[in-house]
C-alpha positions in Angstrom: 0.0 0.0 0.0 2.8 2.4 0.9 4.5 1.8 -2.4 1.3 2.7 -4.3 0.9 5.9 -2.4 4.6 6.7 -2.9 4.3 6.2 -6.7 1.3 8.4 -6.8 3.1 11.1 -4.9 6.1 11.0 -7.2 4.3 10.8 -10.6 0.7 11.9 -10.3 0.8 14.6 -7.6 3.2 16.9 -9.6 0.8 16.8 -12.6 -2.1 17.8 -10.4 0.0 20.7 -9.0 0.9 22.0 -12.4 -2.7 21.8 -13.7 -4.0 23.6 -10.7 -1.6 26.4 -11.3 -2.5 27.1 -14.9 -4.5 30.3 -14.7 -6.4 29.8 -18.0 -7.7 26.4 -16.8 -8.8 28.0 -13.5 -10.6 30.7 -15.4 -12.3 28.2 -17.7 -13.4 26.1 -14.7 -14.8 29.2 -13.0 -16.6 30.1 -16.2 -18.4 26.8 -16.3 -19.2 27.1 -12.6 -20.7 30.6 -13.1 -23.0 29.1 -15.7 -24.7 27.0 -13.0 -27.9 29.2 -12.7 -28.4 29.0 -16.5 -27.8 25.3 -16.5 -30.1 24.5 -13.6 -32.9 26.8 -14.9 -32.8 25.2 -18.3 -32.8 21.7 -16.8 -35.8 22.5 -14.6 -37.6 23.7 -17.7 -36.9 20.3 -19.3 -38.1 18.5 -16.2 -41.3 20.4 -16.0 -42.1 19.9 -19.7 -41.2 16.2 -19.5 -43.5 15.7 -16.4 -46.4 17.4 -18.2 -45.9 15.3 -21.3 -45.5 12.1 -19.3 -48.8 12.8 -17.4 -50.6 12.8 -20.7 -48.9 10.0 -22.6 -48.2 7.6 -19.8 -50.9 8.3 -17.2 -53.6 9.5 -19.4 -54.1 12.8 -17.5 -55.4 14.8 -20.4 -57.2 17.3 -18.3 -54.2 17.9 -16.1 -51.9 18.2 -19.2 -54.3 20.8 -20.8 -54.4 22.8 -17.6 -50.6 22.8 -17.3 -50.0 23.5 -21.0 -49.2 27.2 -20.3 -46.5 26.0 -17.9 -45.1 23.8 -20.7 -44.9 26.7 -23.1 -43.2 28.8 -20.4 -40.7 26.0 -20.1 -40.0 26.3 -23.8 -39.4 30.0 -23.4 -37.0 29.4 -20.5 -35.1 26.8 -22.5 -34.7 29.2 -25.4 -33.2 31.7 -23.0 -30.9 29.3 -21.3 -29.6 26.2 -23.1 -30.4 27.5 -26.5 -27.8 30.3 -25.9 -25.4 28.3 -23.7 -22.2 29.0 -25.8 -23.1 32.7 -26.0 -23.2 32.9 -22.2 -20.1 30.8 -21.9 -18.1 33.2 -24.2 -19.1 36.1 -21.9 -18.4 34.2 -18.7 -15.0 33.0 -20.0 -13.9 36.5 -21.0 -14.9 37.9 -17.6 -13.2 35.1 -15.7 -10.0 35.5 -17.7 -10.0 39.2 -17.1 -10.5 38.6 -13.4 -7.7 36.1 -13.3 -5.2 38.3 -15.1 -6.5 41.5 -13.3 -7.6 43.7 -16.2 -10.9 45.3 -17.2 -13.5 42.5 -16.7 -16.3 44.0 -18.7 -14.0 44.6 -21.7 -12.6 41.1 -21.4 -16.2 39.7 -21.5 -17.1 41.9 -24.5 -14.0 41.0 -26.5 -14.6 37.3 -25.9 -18.2 37.6 -27.0 -17.3 39.6 -30.2 -14.6 37.0 -31.0 -17.1 34.2 -30.7 -19.7 36.0 -32.8 -17.2 36.6 -35.7 -16.3 32.9 -35.8 -19.8 31.4 -36.5 -21.8 31.4 -39.7 -24.1 34.3 -40.4 -26.4 32.4 -42.6 -29.2 29.9 -42.1 -30.3 27.1 -44.4 -34.1 26.5 -44.5 -35.8 23.7 -46.2 -39.1 24.8 -47.9 -41.1 22.3 -49.9 -38.1 20.1 -50.5 -35.9 23.0 -51.6 -33.0 24.3 -49.4 -32.9 28.1 -49.2 -29.9 30.0 -47.7 -30.9 33.1 -45.8 -27.9 35.4 -45.4 -27.2 37.9 -42.6 -29.0 35.6 -40.1 -27.7 33.4 -37.3 -28.7 29.7 -36.7 -29.6 29.6 -33.0 -28.2 26.1 -32.8 -24.7 27.7 -33.1 -25.3 29.5 -29.8 -26.2 26.3 -28.0 -23.9 23.4 -27.0 -22.6 23.0 -30.5 -20.7 26.2 -30.2 -19.0 25.5 -26.9 -15.5 24.7 -28.4 -15.8 27.7 -30.7 -16.6 29.9 -27.7 -13.7 28.5 -25.7 -11.1 28.8 -28.5 -12.0 32.2 -29.9 -13.0 33.7 -26.6 -9.6 32.8 -25.2 -7.7 33.9 -28.4 -9.5 37.2 -28.5 -8.8 37.9 -24.9 -5.1 36.9 -25.3 -4.6 39.5 -28.0 -6.4 42.1 -25.9 -4.3 41.2 -22.9 -1.0 41.3 -24.7 -1.8 44.7 -26.2 -3.0 46.0 -22.8 0.2 44.8 -21.0 2.3 46.3 -23.8 0.7 49.7 -22.8 -0.9 50.3 -26.2 -3.3 52.7 -24.6 -5.0 55.9 -25.6 -4.1 58.4 -22.9 -6.3 61.4 -22.7 -5.1 64.2 -20.3 -8.5 65.2 -19.1 -10.6 64.8 -16.0 -12.9 62.2 -17.4 -15.3 60.1 -15.4 -13.9 56.7 -14.4 -16.1 54.8 -16.8 -15.0 56.9 -19.8 -11.4 56.7 -18.9 -11.5 52.9 -18.6 -13.3 52.8 -22.0 -10.5 54.9 -23.6 -7.8 52.7 -22.0 -9.4 49.6 -23.6 -10.0 51.2 -26.9 -6.8 50.4 -28.8 -6.3 46.9 -27.3 -10.0 46.1 -28.0 -9.8 47.3 -31.6 -6.6 45.3 -32.3 -8.0 42.2 -30.7 -11.3 42.4 -32.6 -9.7 43.2 -36.0 -7.1 40.4 -35.3 -9.8 37.8 -34.8 -11.8 39.2 -37.8 -8.7 38.8 -40.0 -8.1 35.2 -38.8 -11.7 34.3 -39.6 -11.6 36.1 -43.0 -8.4 34.3 -44.1 -9.9 31.0 -43.0 -13.1 31.5 -44.8 -11.4 32.6 -48.0 -9.0 29.6 -47.8 -11.4 26.9 -46.9 -14.8 28.2 -48.0 -16.4 27.6 -44.6 -16.6 29.3 -41.2 -14.1 28.3 -38.5 -17.0 27.5 -36.1 -18.5 25.0 -38.6 -15.1 23.4 -39.3 -14.3 23.2 -35.6 -17.6 21.5 -34.8 -17.2 18.9 -37.6 -13.5 18.2 -37.3 -12.6 18.5 -33.6 -15.6 19.0 -31.3 -17.7 16.2 -32.7 -14.9 13.5 -32.7 -13.9 14.6 -29.1 -17.4 14.2 -27.8 -17.8 10.8 -29.5 -14.4 9.8 -28.1 -15.7 10.7 -24.6 -18.4 8.0 -25.0 -15.7 5.3 -25.0 -15.4 3.1 -21.9 -11.7 3.7 -21.6 -12.0 7.5 -21.6 -14.7 7.4 -18.9 -12.6 5.1 -16.7 -9.4 7.2 -17.1 -11.1 10.4 -16.1 -12.7 8.6 -13.1 -9.4 7.4 -11.9 -7.7 10.7 -12.3 -10.4 12.6 -10.5 -10.1 10.2 -7.5 -6.3 10.3 -7.4 -6.2 14.1 -7.4 -8.9 14.2 -4.7 -6.9 11.7 -2.6 -4.0 14.1 -2.5 -6.2 17.0 -1.4 -6.8 18.6 -4.8 -10.3 19.2 -6.2 -10.1 16.6 -8.9 -13.3 17.8 -10.5 -11.9 21.3 -10.5 -8.5 20.3 -11.9 -10.1 18.3 -14.8 -13.2 20.6 -15.2 -12.0 21.9 -18.6 -11.8 18.4 -19.9 -14.9 17.0 -18.3 -17.1 20.0 -19.1 -15.8 20.5 -22.7 -16.5 16.9 -23.6 -19.2 15.5 -21.3 -21.0 18.7 -20.6 -21.4 19.2 -24.3 -22.8 15.7 -24.6 -25.1 16.4 -21.7 -26.5 19.6 -23.1 -27.2 17.8 -26.4 -29.1 15.2 -24.5 -31.0 17.9 -22.7 -31.9 19.5 -26.0 -33.1 16.2 -27.4 -35.2 15.6 -24.3 -36.8 19.0 -24.6 -37.7 18.2 -28.2 -39.1 14.8 -27.3 -36.3 12.9 -29.0 -34.1 10.0 -27.9 -30.9 11.2 -26.3 -27.8 10.9 -28.5 -25.1 10.2 -25.9 -24.7 7.3 -23.4 -22.4 9.0 -20.9 -22.5 12.7 -20.0 -21.2 15.0 -17.2 -24.1 14.3 -14.9 -23.6 10.5 -15.2 -20.7 10.7 -12.8 -22.7 12.5 -10.2 -25.8 10.3 -10.7 -24.1 6.9 -10.5 -20.7 7.2 -8.7 -20.1 10.4 -6.7 -22.9 10.1 -4.2 -21.9 11.8 -1.1 -19.2 13.6 -3.0 -16.1 12.5 -5.0 -15.1 9.0 -3.9 -18.7 8.0 -3.1 -18.0 8.8 0.5 -21.6 8.4 1.6 -20.9 4.6 1.3 -18.0 5.1 3.7 -20.2 6.9 6.2 -22.7 4.1 6.0 -20.0 1.4 6.4 -18.6 3.2 9.5 -22.0 3.6 11.1 -22.9 0.0 10.5 -19.6 -1.8 11.1 -17.1 0.4 12.8 -16.5 0.1 16.6 -14.2 3.1 16.8 -16.0 5.9 18.7 -14.0 8.7 17.1 -14.8 7.4 13.6 -18.5 6.9 14.4 -18.7 10.5 15.9 -17.3 11.9 12.6 -19.6 9.8 10.5 -22.6 11.0 12.5 -21.6 14.6 11.9 -20.9 13.9 8.2 -24.1 12.0 7.5 -26.4 15.0 6.9 -23.9 16.9 4.6 -23.1 13.6 2.9 -26.7 13.1 1.9 -26.4 16.3 0.0 -23.1 15.3 -1.6 -20.9 17.5 0.7 -18.0 15.3 1.8 -15.6 17.7 3.4 -16.6 16.6 7.0 -15.8 12.9 6.3 -12.9 13.5 4.0 -11.0 15.8 6.4 -12.5 14.4 9.6 -11.3 10.8 9.4 -9.2 11.9 7.4 -9.5 10.1 4.1 -7.1 12.4 2.2 -3.5 11.0 2.2 -4.7 8.0 4.4 -3.1 4.9 3.0 -5.8 2.7 4.5 -8.5 4.3 2.4 -6.5 4.9 -0.8 -7.8 1.8 -2.6 -11.5 2.0 -1.8 -11.5 5.8 -2.5 -10.4 5.1 -6.1 -11.9 1.6 -6.7 -15.4 2.2 -5.4 -16.3 5.0 -7.9 -14.5 3.1 -10.6 -16.6 0.0 -10.1 -19.8 2.1 -9.9 -18.9 4.0 -13.1 -18.1 0.8 -14.9 -21.2 -1.0 -13.8 -23.5 2.0 -14.6 -21.8 2.5 -18.0 -22.6 -1.0 -19.2 -26.1 -1.0 -17.6 -26.8 2.2 -19.5 -25.3 0.8 -22.7 -27.5 -2.3 -22.5 -30.5 0.0 -22.4 -31.6 -1.1 -18.9 -31.7 2.6 -17.7 -32.1 5.9 -19.5 -29.0 8.0 -20.1 -28.7 11.1 -18.1 -30.6 13.8 -20.0 -31.4 16.5 -17.4 -28.9 18.5 -15.3 -29.8 18.4 -11.6 -28.1 20.4 -8.8 -25.1 18.6 -7.4 -26.6 18.8 -3.9 -29.5 16.6 -4.9 -29.5 13.5 -2.7 -28.6 10.1 -4.2 -31.6 8.1 -5.5 -33.6 11.3 -6.1 -30.9 12.9 -8.2 -30.5 10.0 -10.6 -34.3 9.6 -10.9 -34.7 13.2 -12.0 -31.5 13.2 -14.1 -32.7 10.2 -16.1 -36.0 12.0 -16.8 -38.2 10.1 -14.3 -36.8 6.7 -15.0 -37.6 4.5 -12.0 -34.8 2.1 -13.0 -32.3 4.8 -12.1 -33.5 4.4 -8.5 -32.8 0.7 -8.5 -29.4 1.3 -10.1 -28.5 3.9 -7.5 -29.4 1.6 -4.6 -27.3 -1.2 -6.2 -24.3 1.1 -6.6 -24.5 2.2 -3.0 -24.6 -1.4 -1.8 -21.6 -2.2 -4.0 -19.7 0.8 -2.7 -20.4 -0.1 0.9 -19.2 -3.6 0.3 -15.9 -2.2 -1.1 -15.4 0.2 1.7 -16.3 -2.2 4.5 -13.1 -4.4 4.6 -11.0 -1.2 4.9 -13.2 0.1 7.7 -12.5 -3.1 9.6 -8.8 -2.6 8.9 -8.9 0.9 10.2 -10.6 -0.4 13.4 -7.5 -2.4 14.1 -5.2 0.6 13.9 -4.5 2.3 17.2 -6.8 5.2 17.7 -4.0 7.4 19.0 -2.4 7.3 15.6 -5.4 9.1 14.1 -7.0 12.5 14.7 -9.8 12.2 17.3 -12.2 14.4 15.4 -12.7 16.5 12.4 -11.5 19.7 14.2 -8.2 18.0 15.1 -7.6 16.9 11.6 -8.2 20.4 10.3 -5.8 21.9 12.8 
């Protein structure tokens, strides 16, 4: 066991350190996090509409469905203002977070990122009328603003901000010796960097369009984003990310935070496409999405630590561990695992290294193949991460009762994996461990 921990410390920990220090990755992670209100609002709209539709098609409640039809239409409006414009909001959030991280004008950073994104997508729409395809120019296809434009928003939002940042740090500023209000002075300071950045991105896109005959956003979607998202559906990729998240968390890093740019760019894109399909009454396109990890493996938080709490309360005879578990139970139900992770502690504890990694890995693997066999719906609704286990998967899978059964089985499996190590910890002298969560924090 000590050799495994030593190997992880020597080879994996430095990687986590470096990733956590890359400011662009931190800004991208924060941008996705700041989108949470948009994400949850859009998902609630899908849930409400799905519930009303199910009441009519599955339960035969035609009167109830008719009465609730205005609410269904309101949900459509909410969806168009949230998920239908996801990439647009992401471009703004990314520019803002980058400007915040690099300590320059945040509003200008958001505007430059947004302008860079808008210049990179097609300004025409193809409409099929009576079998004929008609191209309408000077119009935007709203689908480009949804999840299909995430990679374009990230790439050109970052590139536009980079040009702006370099010009600003090079002091290419328009200085006006006048007592201007602060807002006007800031606008003049950002004028030249902003113009250079916007014209720079415009030039890049123009050259690309002339050379290839297509918009960069369309090319990026078909050549890079689509293949990456499809690659994320492979079992090997899902397992690899699960292991990396758990290893980083074991060493005290926020594994989800470190890998957020990867997880969100690939699996959140797939999840949003599933949500769009569910909203339109279609079959979801993707098997495994971002919410699948939360629904089927990370109950109680990363590591599936709710299973550890249950194992301690049922099997452990150590009074200090049981006290911590009782304190951590309520937060654990809502997927907050800091009390148990730092109270035992689990982090950097060789006894719990294996179950902390293996339990989520087994749960993810089992759930992946169960979903692939069609025994449970894929996740197609984003639910808040604090949603308790069993309830969360049921809602995430769009009211699929089989998700409840799968969640219970996963919890039982995880408890079975954690239990032998709980017995092993009982045999360790209590004096070698912190007595309570406050001692471990000190």
